[in-house]
mmCIF file of the N, C-alpha and C atoms, coordinates in Angstrom:
data_MODEL
# 
_entry.id   MODEL 
# 
loop_
_atom_site.group_PDB 
_atom_site.id 
_atom_site.type_symbol 
_atom_site.label_atom_id 
_atom_site.label_alt_id 
_atom_site.label_comp_id 
_atom_site.label_asym_id 
_atom_site.label_entity_id 
_atom_site.label_seq_id 
_atom_site.pdbx_PDB_ins_code 
_atom_site.Cartn_x 
_atom_site.Cartn_y 
_atom_site.Cartn_z 
_atom_site.occupancy 
_atom_site.B_iso_or_equiv 
_atom_site.pdbx_formal_charge 
_atom_site.auth_seq_id 
_atom_site.auth_comp_id 
_atom_site.auth_asym_id 
_atom_site.auth_atom_id 
_atom_site.pdbx_PDB_model_num 
ATOM 1   N N  . UNK A 1 1  ? 0.887  -1.178 0.017   1.00 0.00 ? 1  UNK A N  1 
ATOM 2   C CA . UNK A 1 1  ? -0.062 -0.092 0.086   1.00 0.00 ? 1  UNK A CA 1 
ATOM 3   C C  . UNK A 1 1  ? 0.881  1.228  -0.025  1.00 0.00 ? 1  UNK A C  1 
ATOM 4   N N  . UNK A 1 2  ? 1.892  1.283  0.714   1.00 0.00 ? 2  UNK A N  1 
ATOM 5   C CA . UNK A 1 2  ? 2.996  2.437  0.802   1.00 0.00 ? 2  UNK A CA 1 
ATOM 6   C C  . UNK A 1 2  ? 3.547  2.660  -0.538  1.00 0.00 ? 2  UNK A C  1 
ATOM 7   N N  . UNK A 1 3  ? 3.948  1.490  -1.206  1.00 0.00 ? 3  UNK A N  1 
ATOM 8   C CA . UNK A 1 3  ? 4.553  1.638  -2.603  1.00 0.00 ? 3  UNK A CA 1 
ATOM 9   C C  . UNK A 1 3  ? 3.551  2.398  -3.508  1.00 0.00 ? 3  UNK A C  1 
ATOM 10  N N  . UNK A 1 4  ? 2.262  1.992  -3.556  1.00 0.00 ? 4  UNK A N  1 
ATOM 11  C CA . UNK A 1 4  ? 1.272  2.645  -4.419  1.00 0.00 ? 4  UNK A CA 1 
ATOM 12  C C  . UNK A 1 4  ? 1.072  3.900  -3.948  1.00 0.00 ? 4  UNK A C  1 
ATOM 13  N N  . UNK A 1 5  ? 1.055  4.200  -2.761  1.00 0.00 ? 5  UNK A N  1 
ATOM 14  C CA . UNK A 1 5  ? 0.798  5.635  -2.327  1.00 0.00 ? 5  UNK A CA 1 
ATOM 15  C C  . UNK A 1 5  ? 1.864  6.603  -2.919  1.00 0.00 ? 5  UNK A C  1 
ATOM 16  N N  . UNK A 1 6  ? 3.229  6.161  -2.710  1.00 0.00 ? 6  UNK A N  1 
ATOM 17  C CA . UNK A 1 6  ? 4.355  6.853  -3.218  1.00 0.00 ? 6  UNK A CA 1 
ATOM 18  C C  . UNK A 1 6  ? 4.399  7.088  -4.712  1.00 0.00 ? 6  UNK A C  1 
ATOM 19  N N  . UNK A 1 7  ? 3.944  6.019  -5.390  1.00 0.00 ? 7  UNK A N  1 
ATOM 20  C CA . UNK A 1 7  ? 3.980  5.992  -6.842  1.00 0.00 ? 7  UNK A CA 1 
ATOM 21  C C  . UNK A 1 7  ? 2.908  6.949  -7.285  1.00 0.00 ? 7  UNK A C  1 
ATOM 22  N N  . UNK A 1 8  ? 1.821  6.948  -6.637  1.00 0.00 ? 8  UNK A N  1 
ATOM 23  C CA . UNK A 1 8  ? 0.753  7.737  -7.033  1.00 0.00 ? 8  UNK A CA 1 
ATOM 24  C C  . UNK A 1 8  ? 1.162  9.182  -6.908  1.00 0.00 ? 8  UNK A C  1 
ATOM 25  N N  . UNK A 1 9  ? 1.739  9.589  -5.741  1.00 0.00 ? 9  UNK A N  1 
ATOM 26  C CA . UNK A 1 9  ? 2.334  10.931 -5.463  1.00 0.00 ? 9  UNK A CA 1 
ATOM 27  C C  . UNK A 1 9  ? 3.342  11.426 -6.551  1.00 0.00 ? 9  UNK A C  1 
ATOM 28  N N  . UNK A 1 10 ? 4.199  10.385 -6.888  1.00 0.00 ? 10 UNK A N  1 
ATOM 29  C CA . UNK A 1 10 ? 5.092  10.575 -7.992  1.00 0.00 ? 10 UNK A CA 1 
ATOM 30  C C  . UNK A 1 10 ? 4.622  10.910 -9.283  1.00 0.00 ? 10 UNK A C  1 
ATOM 31  N N  . UNK A 1 11 ? 3.500  10.184 -9.665  1.00 0.00 ? 11 UNK A N  1 
ATOM 32  C CA . UNK A 1 11 ? 2.800  10.523 -10.947 1.00 0.00 ? 11 UNK A CA 1 
ATOM 33  C C  . UNK A 1 11 ? 2.013  11.750 -10.743 1.00 0.00 ? 11 UNK A C  1 
ATOM 34  N N  . UNK A 1 12 ? 1.614  12.210 -9.578  1.00 0.00 ? 12 UNK A N  1 
ATOM 35  C CA . UNK A 1 12 ? 0.946  13.489 -9.409  1.00 0.00 ? 12 UNK A CA 1 
ATOM 36  C C  . UNK A 1 12 ? 1.903  14.677 -9.892  1.00 0.00 ? 12 UNK A C  1 
ATOM 37  N N  . UNK A 1 13 ? 3.302  14.359 -9.358  1.00 0.00 ? 13 UNK A N  1 
ATOM 38  C CA . UNK A 1 13 ? 4.312  15.299 -9.787  1.00 0.00 ? 13 UNK A CA 1 
ATOM 39  C C  . UNK A 1 13 ? 4.371  15.567 -11.261 1.00 0.00 ? 13 UNK A C  1 
ATOM 40  N N  . UNK A 1 14 ? 4.520  14.521 -11.914 1.00 0.00 ? 14 UNK A N  1 
ATOM 41  C CA . UNK A 1 14 ? 4.544  14.388 -13.294 1.00 0.00 ? 14 UNK A CA 1 
ATOM 42  C C  . UNK A 1 14 ? 3.361  15.063 -13.982 1.00 0.00 ? 14 UNK A C  1 
ATOM 43  N N  . UNK A 1 15 ? 2.199  14.878 -13.395 1.00 0.00 ? 15 UNK A N  1 
ATOM 44  C CA . UNK A 1 15 ? 0.987  15.648 -13.971 1.00 0.00 ? 15 UNK A CA 1 
ATOM 45  C C  . UNK A 1 15 ? 1.197  17.010 -13.833 1.00 0.00 ? 15 UNK A C  1 
ATOM 46  N N  . UNK A 1 16 ? 1.728  17.480 -12.690 1.00 0.00 ? 16 UNK A N  1 
ATOM 47  C CA . UNK A 1 16 ? 1.978  19.133 -12.677 1.00 0.00 ? 16 UNK A CA 1 
ATOM 48  C C  . UNK A 1 16 ? 2.747  19.508 -13.583 1.00 0.00 ? 16 UNK A C  1 
ATOM 49  N N  . UNK A 1 17 ? 3.854  18.739 -14.103 1.00 0.00 ? 17 UNK A N  1 
ATOM 50  C CA . UNK A 1 17 ? 4.808  19.150 -14.874 1.00 0.00 ? 17 UNK A CA 1 
ATOM 51  C C  . UNK A 1 17 ? 4.339  19.197 -16.582 1.00 0.00 ? 17 UNK A C  1 
ATOM 52  N N  . UNK A 1 18 ? 3.302  18.449 -16.784 1.00 0.00 ? 18 UNK A N  1 
ATOM 53  C CA . UNK A 1 18 ? 2.913  18.266 -18.078 1.00 0.00 ? 18 UNK A CA 1 
ATOM 54  C C  . UNK A 1 18 ? 2.098  19.587 -18.487 1.00 0.00 ? 18 UNK A C  1 
ATOM 55  N N  . UNK A 1 19 ? 2.370  19.928 -19.577 1.00 0.00 ? 19 UNK A N  1 
ATOM 56  C CA . UNK A 1 19 ? 1.589  21.015 -20.237 1.00 0.00 ? 19 UNK A CA 1 
ATOM 57  C C  . UNK A 1 19 ? -0.002 20.631 -20.319 1.00 0.00 ? 19 UNK A C  1 
ATOM 58  N N  . UNK A 1 20 ? -0.807 21.627 -19.889 1.00 0.00 ? 20 UNK A N  1 
ATOM 59  C CA . UNK A 1 20 ? -2.266 21.463 -19.962 1.00 0.00 ? 20 UNK A CA 1 
ATOM 60  C C  . UNK A 1 20 ? -2.730 21.014 -21.346 1.00 0.00 ? 20 UNK A C  1 
ATOM 61  N N  . UNK A 1 21 ? -2.046 21.392 -22.328 1.00 0.00 ? 21 UNK A N  1 
ATOM 62  C CA . UNK A 1 21 ? -2.443 21.175 -23.794 1.00 0.00 ? 21 UNK A CA 1 
ATOM 63  C C  . UNK A 1 21 ? -2.113 19.668 -24.230 1.00 0.00 ? 21 UNK A C  1 
ATOM 64  N N  . UNK A 1 22 ? -1.312 19.022 -23.391 1.00 0.00 ? 22 UNK A N  1 
ATOM 65  C CA . UNK A 1 22 ? -0.793 17.530 -23.838 1.00 0.00 ? 22 UNK A CA 1 
ATOM 66  C C  . UNK A 1 22 ? -1.832 16.735 -23.205 1.00 0.00 ? 22 UNK A C  1 
ATOM 67  N N  . UNK A 1 23 ? -2.908 16.794 -23.633 1.00 0.00 ? 23 UNK A N  1 
ATOM 68  C CA . UNK A 1 23 ? -4.141 15.948 -23.096 1.00 0.00 ? 23 UNK A CA 1 
ATOM 69  C C  . UNK A 1 23 ? -3.844 14.414 -23.169 1.00 0.00 ? 23 UNK A C  1 
ATOM 70  N N  . UNK A 1 24 ? -3.206 13.896 -24.286 1.00 0.00 ? 24 UNK A N  1 
ATOM 71  C CA . UNK A 1 24 ? -2.862 12.654 -24.369 1.00 0.00 ? 24 UNK A CA 1 
ATOM 72  C C  . UNK A 1 24 ? -2.087 12.046 -23.311 1.00 0.00 ? 24 UNK A C  1 
ATOM 73  N N  . UNK A 1 25 ? -0.898 12.618 -22.996 1.00 0.00 ? 25 UNK A N  1 
ATOM 74  C CA . UNK A 1 25 ? 0.073  12.331 -21.936 1.00 0.00 ? 25 UNK A CA 1 
ATOM 75  C C  . UNK A 1 25 ? -0.573 12.459 -20.661 1.00 0.00 ? 25 UNK A C  1 
ATOM 76  N N  . UNK A 1 26 ? -1.338 13.652 -20.497 1.00 0.00 ? 26 UNK A N  1 
ATOM 77  C CA . UNK A 1 26 ? -2.042 13.737 -19.150 1.00 0.00 ? 26 UNK A CA 1 
ATOM 78  C C  . UNK A 1 26 ? -2.877 12.608 -18.828 1.00 0.00 ? 26 UNK A C  1 
ATOM 79  N N  . UNK A 1 27 ? -3.759 12.144 -19.942 1.00 0.00 ? 27 UNK A N  1 
ATOM 80  C CA . UNK A 1 27 ? -4.547 11.087 -19.709 1.00 0.00 ? 27 UNK A CA 1 
ATOM 81  C C  . UNK A 1 27 ? -4.035 9.783  -19.234 1.00 0.00 ? 27 UNK A C  1 
ATOM 82  N N  . UNK A 1 28 ? -2.860 9.495  -19.891 1.00 0.00 ? 28 UNK A N  1 
ATOM 83  C CA . UNK A 1 28 ? -2.111 8.317  -19.585 1.00 0.00 ? 28 UNK A CA 1 
ATOM 84  C C  . UNK A 1 28 ? -1.648 8.172  -18.276 1.00 0.00 ? 28 UNK A C  1 
ATOM 85  N N  . UNK A 1 29 ? -1.079 9.455  -17.748 1.00 0.00 ? 29 UNK A N  1 
ATOM 86  C CA . UNK A 1 29 ? -0.405 9.451  -16.461 1.00 0.00 ? 29 UNK A CA 1 
ATOM 87  C C  . UNK A 1 29 ? -1.630 9.430  -15.366 1.00 0.00 ? 29 UNK A C  1 
ATOM 88  N N  . UNK A 1 30 ? -2.674 10.207 -15.788 1.00 0.00 ? 30 UNK A N  1 
ATOM 89  C CA . UNK A 1 30 ? -3.899 10.093 -14.806 1.00 0.00 ? 30 UNK A CA 1 
ATOM 90  C C  . UNK A 1 30 ? -4.421 8.840  -14.441 1.00 0.00 ? 30 UNK A C  1 
ATOM 91  N N  . UNK A 1 31 ? -4.488 7.881  -15.719 1.00 0.00 ? 31 UNK A N  1 
ATOM 92  C CA . UNK A 1 31 ? -4.904 6.665  -15.611 1.00 0.00 ? 31 UNK A CA 1 
ATOM 93  C C  . UNK A 1 31 ? -3.968 5.758  -14.817 1.00 0.00 ? 31 UNK A C  1 
ATOM 94  N N  . UNK A 1 32 ? -2.645 5.896  -15.037 1.00 0.00 ? 32 UNK A N  1 
ATOM 95  C CA . UNK A 1 32 ? -1.589 5.089  -14.171 1.00 0.00 ? 32 UNK A CA 1 
ATOM 96  C C  . UNK A 1 32 ? -1.881 5.608  -12.766 1.00 0.00 ? 32 UNK A C  1 
ATOM 97  N N  . UNK A 1 33 ? -2.054 6.846  -12.513 1.00 0.00 ? 33 UNK A N  1 
ATOM 98  C CA . UNK A 1 33 ? -2.291 7.358  -11.056 1.00 0.00 ? 33 UNK A CA 1 
ATOM 99  C C  . UNK A 1 33 ? -3.430 6.622  -10.383 1.00 0.00 ? 33 UNK A C  1 
ATOM 100 N N  . UNK A 1 34 ? -4.611 6.616  -11.201 1.00 0.00 ? 34 UNK A N  1 
ATOM 101 C CA . UNK A 1 34 ? -5.853 5.901  -10.647 1.00 0.00 ? 34 UNK A CA 1 
ATOM 102 C C  . UNK A 1 34 ? -5.574 4.506  -10.503 1.00 0.00 ? 34 UNK A C  1 
ATOM 103 N N  . UNK A 1 35 ? -4.870 3.866  -11.344 1.00 0.00 ? 35 UNK A N  1 
ATOM 104 C CA . UNK A 1 35 ? -4.507 2.330  -11.239 1.00 0.00 ? 35 UNK A CA 1 
ATOM 105 C C  . UNK A 1 35 ? -3.772 2.240  -9.951  1.00 0.00 ? 35 UNK A C  1 
ATOM 106 N N  . UNK A 1 36 ? -2.803 3.097  -9.561  1.00 0.00 ? 36 UNK A N  1 
ATOM 107 C CA . UNK A 1 36 ? -1.972 2.845  -8.405  1.00 0.00 ? 36 UNK A CA 1 
ATOM 108 C C  . UNK A 1 36 ? -2.865 3.027  -7.081  1.00 0.00 ? 36 UNK A C  1 
ATOM 109 N N  . UNK A 1 37 ? -3.695 3.963  -7.158  1.00 0.00 ? 37 UNK A N  1 
ATOM 110 C CA . UNK A 1 37 ? -4.529 4.191  -6.059  1.00 0.00 ? 37 UNK A CA 1 
ATOM 111 C C  . UNK A 1 37 ? -5.585 2.889  -5.781  1.00 0.00 ? 37 UNK A C  1 
ATOM 112 N N  . UNK A 1 38 ? -6.016 2.339  -7.006  1.00 0.00 ? 38 UNK A N  1 
ATOM 113 C CA . UNK A 1 38 ? -6.858 1.145  -6.983  1.00 0.00 ? 38 UNK A CA 1 
ATOM 114 C C  . UNK A 1 38 ? -6.124 -0.109 -6.373  1.00 0.00 ? 38 UNK A C  1 
ATOM 115 N N  . UNK A 1 39 ? -4.915 -0.258 -6.835  1.00 0.00 ? 39 UNK A N  1 
ATOM 116 C CA . UNK A 1 39 ? -4.107 -1.278 -6.372  1.00 0.00 ? 39 UNK A CA 1 
ATOM 117 C C  . UNK A 1 39 ? -3.693 -1.271 -4.778  1.00 0.00 ? 39 UNK A C  1 
ATOM 118 N N  . UNK A 1 40 ? -3.706 0.071  -4.310  1.00 0.00 ? 40 UNK A N  1 
ATOM 119 C CA . UNK A 1 40 ? -3.481 0.296  -3.013  1.00 0.00 ? 40 UNK A CA 1 
ATOM 120 C C  . UNK A 1 40 ? -4.711 -0.090 -2.015  1.00 0.00 ? 40 UNK A C  1 
ATOM 121 N N  . UNK A 1 41 ? -5.821 0.161  -2.584  1.00 0.00 ? 41 UNK A N  1 
ATOM 122 C CA . UNK A 1 41 ? -7.159 -0.132 -1.960  1.00 0.00 ? 41 UNK A CA 1 
ATOM 123 C C  . UNK A 1 41 ? -7.302 -1.622 -2.077  1.00 0.00 ? 41 UNK A C  1 
ATOM 124 N N  . UNK A 1 42 ? -7.096 -2.273 -3.041  1.00 0.00 ? 42 UNK A N  1 
ATOM 125 C CA . UNK A 1 42 ? -7.127 -3.759 -3.183  1.00 0.00 ? 42 UNK A CA 1 
ATOM 126 C C  . UNK A 1 42 ? -6.166 -4.478 -2.228  1.00 0.00 ? 42 UNK A C  1 
ATOM 127 N N  . UNK A 1 43 ? -4.955 -3.845 -2.084  1.00 0.00 ? 43 UNK A N  1 
ATOM 128 C CA . UNK A 1 43 ? -4.041 -4.484 -1.193  1.00 0.00 ? 43 UNK A CA 1 
ATOM 129 C C  . UNK A 1 43 ? -4.525 -4.421 0.277   1.00 0.00 ? 43 UNK A C  1 
ATOM 130 N N  . UNK A 1 44 ? -5.121 -3.178 0.636   1.00 0.00 ? 44 UNK A N  1 
ATOM 131 C CA . UNK A 1 44 ? -5.707 -3.082 1.968   1.00 0.00 ? 44 UNK A CA 1 
ATOM 132 C C  . UNK A 1 44 ? -6.843 -4.083 2.091   1.00 0.00 ? 44 UNK A C  1 
ATOM 133 N N  . UNK A 1 45 ? -7.722 -4.080 1.205   1.00 0.00 ? 45 UNK A N  1 
ATOM 134 C CA . UNK A 1 45 ? -8.901 -5.069 1.330   1.00 0.00 ? 45 UNK A CA 1 
ATOM 135 C C  . UNK A 1 45 ? -8.452 -6.630 1.445   1.00 0.00 ? 45 UNK A C  1 
ATOM 136 N N  . UNK A 1 46 ? -7.258 -6.842 0.863   1.00 0.00 ? 46 UNK A N  1 
ATOM 137 C CA . UNK A 1 46 ? -6.767 -8.196 0.877   1.00 0.00 ? 46 UNK A CA 1 
ATOM 138 C C  . UNK A 1 46 ? -6.068 -8.519 2.152   1.00 0.00 ? 46 UNK A C  1 
ATOM 139 N N  . UNK A 1 47 ? -5.945 -7.428 3.130   1.00 0.00 ? 47 UNK A N  1 
ATOM 140 C CA . UNK A 1 47 ? -5.367 -7.871 4.373   1.00 0.00 ? 47 UNK A CA 1 
ATOM 141 C C  . UNK A 1 47 ? -3.996 -7.066 4.527   1.00 0.00 ? 47 UNK A C  1 
ATOM 142 N N  . UNK A 1 48 ? -3.719 -6.081 3.629   1.00 0.00 ? 48 UNK A N  1 
ATOM 143 C CA . UNK A 1 48 ? -2.446 -5.434 3.790   1.00 0.00 ? 48 UNK A CA 1 
ATOM 144 C C  . UNK A 1 48 ? -2.474 -4.519 4.970   1.00 0.00 ? 48 UNK A C  1 
ATOM 145 N N  . UNK A 1 49 ? -1.404 -4.261 5.548   1.00 0.00 ? 49 UNK A N  1 
ATOM 146 C CA . UNK A 1 49 ? -1.406 -3.464 6.913   1.00 0.00 ? 49 UNK A CA 1 
ATOM 147 C C  . UNK A 1 49 ? -0.409 -2.217 6.564   1.00 0.00 ? 49 UNK A C  1 
ATOM 148 N N  . UNK A 1 50 ? -0.602 -1.137 7.219   1.00 0.00 ? 50 UNK A N  1 
ATOM 149 C CA . UNK A 1 50 ? 0.069  -0.122 7.128   1.00 0.00 ? 50 UNK A CA 1 
ATOM 150 C C  . UNK A 1 50 ? 1.525  -0.196 7.712   1.00 0.00 ? 50 UNK A C  1 
ATOM 151 N N  . UNK A 1 51 ? 2.607  0.308  7.113   1.00 0.00 ? 51 UNK A N  1 
ATOM 152 C CA . UNK A 1 51 ? 3.918  0.040  7.661   1.00 0.00 ? 51 UNK A CA 1 
ATOM 153 C C  . UNK A 1 51 ? 4.376  0.909  8.739   1.00 0.00 ? 51 UNK A C  1 
ATOM 154 N N  . UNK A 1 52 ? 5.101  0.478  9.752   1.00 0.00 ? 52 UNK A N  1 
ATOM 155 C CA . UNK A 1 52 ? 5.396  1.366  10.831  1.00 0.00 ? 52 UNK A CA 1 
ATOM 156 C C  . UNK A 1 52 ? 6.087  2.630  10.325  1.00 0.00 ? 52 UNK A C  1 
ATOM 157 N N  . UNK A 1 53 ? 5.980  3.784  11.091  1.00 0.00 ? 53 UNK A N  1 
ATOM 158 C CA . UNK A 1 53 ? 6.297  5.214  10.708  1.00 0.00 ? 53 UNK A CA 1 
ATOM 159 C C  . UNK A 1 53 ? 7.801  5.211  10.117  1.00 0.00 ? 53 UNK A C  1 
ATOM 160 N N  . UNK A 1 54 ? 8.762  4.722  10.655  1.00 0.00 ? 54 UNK A N  1 
ATOM 161 C CA . UNK A 1 54 ? 10.110 5.037  10.009  1.00 0.00 ? 54 UNK A CA 1 
ATOM 162 C C  . UNK A 1 54 ? 10.137 4.400  8.564   1.00 0.00 ? 54 UNK A C  1 
ATOM 163 N N  . UNK A 1 55 ? 9.376  3.388  8.158   1.00 0.00 ? 55 UNK A N  1 
ATOM 164 C CA . UNK A 1 55 ? 9.683  2.664  6.964   1.00 0.00 ? 55 UNK A CA 1 
ATOM 165 C C  . UNK A 1 55 ? 9.167  3.667  5.644   1.00 0.00 ? 55 UNK A C  1 
ATOM 166 N N  . UNK A 1 56 ? 7.940  4.138  5.803   1.00 0.00 ? 56 UNK A N  1 
ATOM 167 C CA . UNK A 1 56 ? 7.421  5.040  4.707   1.00 0.00 ? 56 UNK A CA 1 
ATOM 168 C C  . UNK A 1 56 ? 8.370  6.115  4.478   1.00 0.00 ? 56 UNK A C  1 
ATOM 169 N N  . UNK A 1 57 ? 8.862  6.686  5.559   1.00 0.00 ? 57 UNK A N  1 
ATOM 170 C CA . UNK A 1 57 ? 9.869  7.904  5.447   1.00 0.00 ? 57 UNK A CA 1 
ATOM 171 C C  . UNK A 1 57 ? 11.148 7.541  4.812   1.00 0.00 ? 57 UNK A C  1 
ATOM 172 N N  . UNK A 1 58 ? 11.636 6.245  5.263   1.00 0.00 ? 58 UNK A N  1 
ATOM 173 C CA . UNK A 1 58 ? 12.864 5.731  4.606   1.00 0.00 ? 58 UNK A CA 1 
ATOM 174 C C  . UNK A 1 58 ? 12.668 5.559  3.082   1.00 0.00 ? 58 UNK A C  1 
ATOM 175 N N  . UNK A 1 59 ? 11.431 4.942  2.793   1.00 0.00 ? 59 UNK A N  1 
ATOM 176 C CA . UNK A 1 59 ? 11.059 4.720  1.494   1.00 0.00 ? 59 UNK A CA 1 
ATOM 177 C C  . UNK A 1 59 ? 11.067 6.143  0.524   1.00 0.00 ? 59 UNK A C  1 
ATOM 178 N N  . UNK A 1 60 ? 10.584 7.000  1.174   1.00 0.00 ? 60 UNK A N  1 
ATOM 179 C CA . UNK A 1 60 ? 10.388 8.344  0.358   1.00 0.00 ? 60 UNK A CA 1 
ATOM 180 C C  . UNK A 1 60 ? 11.773 8.936  0.215   1.00 0.00 ? 60 UNK A C  1 
ATOM 181 N N  . UNK A 1 61 ? 12.638 8.896  1.304   1.00 0.00 ? 61 UNK A N  1 
ATOM 182 C CA . UNK A 1 61 ? 14.116 9.156  1.049   1.00 0.00 ? 61 UNK A CA 1 
ATOM 183 C C  . UNK A 1 61 ? 14.755 8.653  -0.006  1.00 0.00 ? 61 UNK A C  1 
ATOM 184 N N  . UNK A 1 62 ? 14.584 7.237  -0.050  1.00 0.00 ? 62 UNK A N  1 
ATOM 185 C CA . UNK A 1 62 ? 15.341 6.353  -1.063  1.00 0.00 ? 62 UNK A CA 1 
ATOM 186 C C  . UNK A 1 62 ? 14.872 6.707  -2.563  1.00 0.00 ? 62 UNK A C  1 
ATOM 187 N N  . UNK A 1 63 ? 13.439 7.205  -2.591  1.00 0.00 ? 63 UNK A N  1 
ATOM 188 C CA . UNK A 1 63 ? 13.010 7.452  -3.825  1.00 0.00 ? 63 UNK A CA 1 
ATOM 189 C C  . UNK A 1 63 ? 13.571 8.739  -4.321  1.00 0.00 ? 63 UNK A C  1 
ATOM 190 N N  . UNK A 1 64 ? 13.645 9.823  -3.346  1.00 0.00 ? 64 UNK A N  1 
ATOM 191 C CA . UNK A 1 64 ? 14.191 11.007 -3.661  1.00 0.00 ? 64 UNK A CA 1 
ATOM 192 C C  . UNK A 1 64 ? 15.745 10.964 -4.244  1.00 0.00 ? 64 UNK A C  1 
ATOM 193 N N  . UNK A 1 65 ? 16.402 9.828  -3.607  1.00 0.00 ? 65 UNK A N  1 
ATOM 194 C CA . UNK A 1 65 ? 17.771 9.771  -4.101  1.00 0.00 ? 65 UNK A CA 1 
ATOM 195 C C  . UNK A 1 65 ? 17.703 9.082  -5.492  1.00 0.00 ? 65 UNK A C  1 
ATOM 196 N N  . UNK A 1 66 ? 16.809 7.954  -5.713  1.00 0.00 ? 66 UNK A N  1 
ATOM 197 C CA . UNK A 1 66 ? 16.889 7.537  -6.907  1.00 0.00 ? 66 UNK A CA 1 
ATOM 198 C C  . UNK A 1 66 ? 16.411 8.447  -8.040  1.00 0.00 ? 66 UNK A C  1 
ATOM 199 N N  . UNK A 1 67 ? 15.293 9.405  -7.689  1.00 0.00 ? 67 UNK A N  1 
ATOM 200 C CA . UNK A 1 67 ? 14.865 10.321 -8.871  1.00 0.00 ? 67 UNK A CA 1 
ATOM 201 C C  . UNK A 1 67 ? 16.029 11.242 -9.018  1.00 0.00 ? 67 UNK A C  1 
ATOM 202 N N  . UNK A 1 68 ? 16.853 11.674 -8.029  1.00 0.00 ? 68 UNK A N  1 
ATOM 203 C CA . UNK A 1 68 ? 17.979 12.669 -8.185  1.00 0.00 ? 68 UNK A CA 1 
ATOM 204 C C  . UNK A 1 68 ? 19.183 11.970 -9.267  1.00 0.00 ? 68 UNK A C  1 
ATOM 205 N N  . UNK A 1 69 ? 19.436 10.849 -8.993  1.00 0.00 ? 69 UNK A N  1 
ATOM 206 C CA . UNK A 1 69 ? 20.360 10.070 -9.684  1.00 0.00 ? 69 UNK A CA 1 
ATOM 207 C C  . UNK A 1 69 ? 19.807 9.965  -11.150 1.00 0.00 ? 69 UNK A C  1 
ATOM 208 N N  . UNK A 1 70 ? 18.468 9.432  -11.313 1.00 0.00 ? 70 UNK A N  1 
ATOM 209 C CA . UNK A 1 70 ? 17.908 9.151  -12.682 1.00 0.00 ? 70 UNK A CA 1 
ATOM 210 C C  . UNK A 1 70 ? 18.086 10.588 -13.532 1.00 0.00 ? 70 UNK A C  1 
ATOM 211 N N  . UNK A 1 71 ? 17.785 11.602 -12.800 1.00 0.00 ? 71 UNK A N  1 
ATOM 212 C CA . UNK A 1 71 ? 17.519 12.950 -13.656 1.00 0.00 ? 71 UNK A CA 1 
ATOM 213 C C  . UNK A 1 71 ? 18.928 13.409 -14.078 1.00 0.00 ? 71 UNK A C  1 
ATOM 214 N N  . UNK A 1 72 ? 19.985 12.792 -13.509 1.00 0.00 ? 72 UNK A N  1 
ATOM 215 C CA . UNK A 1 72 ? 21.411 13.424 -13.754 1.00 0.00 ? 72 UNK A CA 1 
ATOM 216 C C  . UNK A 1 72 ? 22.207 12.290 -14.679 1.00 0.00 ? 72 UNK A C  1 
ATOM 217 N N  . UNK A 1 73 ? 21.524 11.192 -14.999 1.00 0.00 ? 73 UNK A N  1 
ATOM 218 C CA . UNK A 1 73 ? 22.186 10.281 -15.902 1.00 0.00 ? 73 UNK A CA 1 
ATOM 219 C C  . UNK A 1 73 ? 21.639 10.265 -17.309 1.00 0.00 ? 73 UNK A C  1 
# 
């Protein structure tokens, strides 16, 4: 569930950067974001549990490092 939450947020960042006029790309990213939200709900309904407080923060920090590296390569 946490992975889906963070991916959903990351896709939201991409949506903010896409030009309003790029309807096709915006539709694809919005659908991906909706899919991630649905996957998170399905995981919770299947018995998934919330991760303890330090783990989501560590995941977010690792994601920021990976994004920074990817943008520079």
